[in-house]
MIDOSE-1310 file (N, C-alpha, C; in nm, 2 decimals, decimal comma, always signed):
residues 71
xxxx	+3,34/+6,70/+5,61/+3,40/+6,63/+5,49/+3,29/+6,54/+5,43; +3,27/+6,55/+5,30/+3,17/+6,47/+5,23/+3,22/+6,33/+5,22; +3,13/+6,23/+5,21/+3,16/+6,09/+5,19/+3,21/+6,08/+5,04; +3,32/+6,01/+5,02/+3,38/+6,01/+4,89/+3,31/+5,93/+4,78
xxxx	+3,26/+5,81/+4,82/+3,20/+5,72/+4,72/+3,07/+5,65/+4,78; +2,98/+5,62/+4,68/+2,86/+5,54/+4,71/+2,85/+5,44/+4,60; +2,78/+5,33/+4,64/+2,76/+5,22/+4,54/+2,64/+5,25/+4,45; +2,55/+5,33/+4,49/+2,43/+5,35/+4,41/+2,37/+5,49/+4,44
xxxx	+2,27/+5,53/+4,35/+2,20/+5,66/+4,38/+2,12/+5,64/+4,51; +2,06/+5,52/+4,53/+1,99/+5,50/+4,65/+2,07/+5,52/+4,78; +2,19/+5,47/+4,77/+2,28/+5,49/+4,89/+2,32/+5,63/+4,91; +2,34/+5,71/+4,80/+2,37/+5,85/+4,81/+2,25/+5,93/+4,87
xxxx	+2,13/+5,90/+4,81/+2,01/+5,97/+4,86/+1,98/+5,94/+5,01; +1,99/+5,81/+5,04/+1,96/+5,77/+5,18/+2,06/+5,82/+5,28; +2,19/+5,83/+5,25/+2,29/+5,88/+5,34/+2,25/+6,03/+5,37; +2,22/+6,11/+5,27/+2,19/+6,25/+5,29/+2,04/+6,27/+5,32
xxxx	+1,97/+6,17/+5,33/+1,82/+6,17/+5,37/+1,75/+6,27/+5,28; +1,77/+6,26/+5,15/+1,70/+6,35/+5,05/+1,71/+6,30/+4,91; +1,68/+6,39/+4,82/+1,67/+6,36/+4,68/+1,81/+6,38/+4,61; +1,82/+6,31/+4,50/+1,94/+6,32/+4,42/+1,89/+6,38/+4,29
xxxx	+1,97/+6,48/+4,24/+1,93/+6,55/+4,12/+2,04/+6,53/+4,01; +2,01/+6,54/+3,88/+2,10/+6,52/+3,78/+2,10/+6,65/+3,69; +2,21/+6,70/+3,65/+2,22/+6,82/+3,57/+2,16/+6,78/+3,43; +2,09/+6,88/+3,37/+2,04/+6,86/+3,24/+2,15/+6,87/+3,13
xxxx	+2,26/+6,93/+3,17/+2,37/+6,95/+3,08/+2,46/+6,83/+3,06; +2,48/+6,75/+3,17/+2,57/+6,64/+3,17/+2,52/+6,54/+3,28; +2,60/+6,44/+3,32/+2,56/+6,34/+3,41/+2,60/+6,38/+3,56; +2,63/+6,50/+3,58/+2,67/+6,55/+3,71/+2,55/+6,53/+3,81
xxxx	+2,58/+6,48/+3,93/+2,47/+6,46/+4,03/+2,49/+6,56/+4,14; +2,37/+6,60/+4,20/+2,37/+6,70/+4,31/+2,29/+6,64/+4,42; +2,34/+6,67/+4,54/+2,26/+6,63/+4,66/+2,28/+6,74/+4,77; +2,17/+6,76/+4,85/+2,18/+6,86/+4,95/+2,22/+6,80/+5,08
xxxx	+2,32/+6,85/+5,15/+2,37/+6,80/+5,28/+2,30/+6,88/+5,39; +2,19/+6,83/+5,45/+2,12/+6,90/+5,55/+2,20/+6,93/+5,68; +2,30/+6,84/+5,70/+2,38/+6,86/+5,83/+2,47/+6,98/+5,82; +2,52/+7,00/+5,70/+2,62/+7,12/+5,68/+2,56/+7,23/+5,60
xxxx	+2,43/+7,21/+5,56/+2,36/+7,31/+5,48/+2,44/+7,36/+5,35; +2,46/+7,26/+5,27/+2,54/+7,28/+5,15/+2,50/+7,19/+5,04; +2,53/+7,23/+4,91/+2,51/+7,14/+4,80/+2,64/+7,07/+4,76; +2,63/+6,94/+4,73/+2,75/+6,87/+4,69/+2,73/+6,81/+4,55
xxxx	+2,84/+6,81/+4,48/+2,84/+6,76/+4,34/+2,91/+6,62/+4,34; +2,84/+6,52/+4,28/+2,90/+6,39/+4,26/+2,89/+6,35/+4,11; +2,96/+6,25/+4,08/+2,97/+6,20/+3,94/+2,99/+6,05/+3,94; +2,92/+5,98/+3,84/+2,95/+5,84/+3,82/+3,09/+5,82/+3,78
xxxx	+3,15/+5,71/+3,84/+3,29/+5,68/+3,79/+3,28/+5,61/+3,65; +3,39/+5,59/+3,59/+3,39/+5,53/+3,46/+3,33/+5,39/+3,47; +3,24/+5,35/+3,39/+3,17/+5,22/+3,39/+3,06/+5,22/+3,49; +3,03/+5,34/+3,55/+2,92/+5,35/+3,65/+2,92/+5,25/+3,76
xxxx	+3,04/+5,22/+3,81/+3,06/+5,13/+3,92/+3,03/+5,19/+4,06; +3,05/+5,32/+4,07/+3,03/+5,39/+4,20/+3,01/+5,54/+4,17; +2,95/+5,61/+4,27/+2,92/+5,75/+4,26/+3,03/+5,82/+4,34; +3,11/+5,91/+4,28/+3,22/+5,97/+4,35/+3,20/+6,12/+4,38
xxxx	+3,25/+6,16/+4,49/+3,24/+6,30/+4,53/+3,33/+6,38/+4,44; +3,28/+6,50/+4,39/+3,36/+6,59/+4,31/+3,40/+6,72/+4,39; +3,29/+6,79/+4,44/+3,32/+6,91/+4,51/+3,20/+6,97/+4,58; +3,22/+7,06/+4,67/+3,11/+7,14/+4,73/+3,07/+7,25/+4,63
xxxx	+2,94/+7,27/+4,61/+2,90/+7,37/+4,51/+2,89/+7,51/+4,58; +2,96/+7,60/+4,54/+2,96/+7,74/+4,60/+2,88/+7,84/+4,52; +2,85/+7,81/+4,39/+2,77/+7,90/+4,30/+2,63/+7,83/+4,29; +2,55/+7,89/+4,20/+2,42/+7,83/+4,18/+2,43/+7,70/+4,11
xxxx	+2,32/+7,62/+4,12/+2,31/+7,50/+4,05/+2,27/+7,52/+3,90; +2,31/+7,43/+3,81/+2,25/+7,43/+3,68/+2,11/+7,39/+3,68; +2,04/+7,38/+3,57/+1,91/+7,32/+3,56/+1,92/+7,18/+3,59; +1,84/+7,13/+3,68/+1,85/+6,99/+3,72/+1,71/+6,92/+3,72
xxxx	+1,71/+6,79/+3,72/+1,59/+6,71/+3,73/+1,62/+6,60/+3,84; +1,51/+6,58/+3,92/+1,52/+6,48/+4,03/+1,52/+6,34/+3,97; +1,62/+6,26/+4,01/+1,63/+6,12/+3,96/+1,62/+6,02/+4,07; +1,63/+6,06/+4,20/+1,60/+5,97/+4,31/+1,54/+6,04/+4,42
xxx	+1,44/+5,99/+4,49/+1,37/+5,87/+4,45/+1,28/+5,90/+4,33; +1,25/+5,79/+4,26/+1,16/+5,80/+4,14/+1,02/+5,77/+4,18; +0,93/+5,82/+4,10/+0,79/+5,79/+4,12/+0,71/+5,89/+4,19
């Protein structure tokens, strides 16, 4: 089971020990779960107060860009 919410992109990336990606089409976030070998979709809640789990991705990913970590 995926963790339902995170307070920040950093918390999301650090929990899954990897990068966080954002869809070029919208603000959907993607992270790879190395423990279960699956992609997970997250989205900011209204007002960007937390990052919420949406679903496990079973098809391919859209075009994405890495947003965490930066630099």
